[in-house]
N, C-alpha and C positions, 0 to 999 in steps of 0.2 A: 344111641344116643348115648354118646359118652359125657363120663366124668372123667375130671382137671381136681389139684390141686396142687399152685403151685406157690411156691417161698416170693416173697416183694417185702423190697427194702427198699425206707422211705417213708410212708402211712405211719403218720402220725395223730390224726386227731377224727372226729366223726365228717371233713370238708374231704378229706384222702376218702374215707369210706365210700363217701356218695359218690363222686369223681372217678372212680373206676368199678364202682357199681352198676352206677350210669351209663356210661361212657360203653362200658363190656358189654350190659344189659341190652345195649341197641344196636347190637353186632346179628346179621340172617342169622339164623339156626339156634341163635342163644337160650333157652330155659329157665336158665337161670346161676346168679350169682350170685358169693354171700364172701363178703368177707371179713375174716377172721383176725382183729388188727391185735393182738397177747401176744398170735405167733406168729401173723404178721404169713397170712397166707388168704389167699385170694382161692374157694373151689367154684369151678365152675363143668356146668350139664347143658350142655352143646350136642351140633346135631352137626360129625362130622361132611357131609354132602353137602353142609350150607358155608361152611365154616371151619377153619384150623388154631389150630393148635398155635400157631406162627400168629396166624392176624388178633387171635387172644391176648397174647404175649406184647405184639408191640405195640396195639391201643392201649396198656395198661402204659407204657415204655410211655406212648404220649402223653399221657399224661406228669408225668414228668418221678416214676416210682423202677425200683431197677428187681428183673425181676429174675433168679436168682437161678 
């Protein structure tokens, strides 16, 4: 199990939190997703044999936010 914290720009409200948490949470192998709006961070726990960090980043970017 891998744990990563990503810096994400563009999140500003509860809708942003829900969009990121629900879309990343639907990826196979993701066991938890937590957005810290104040810090602009997304913490993800995932099984790297089922999904990749790159897939997680792309999913966040598909929601309209920038992973930096």
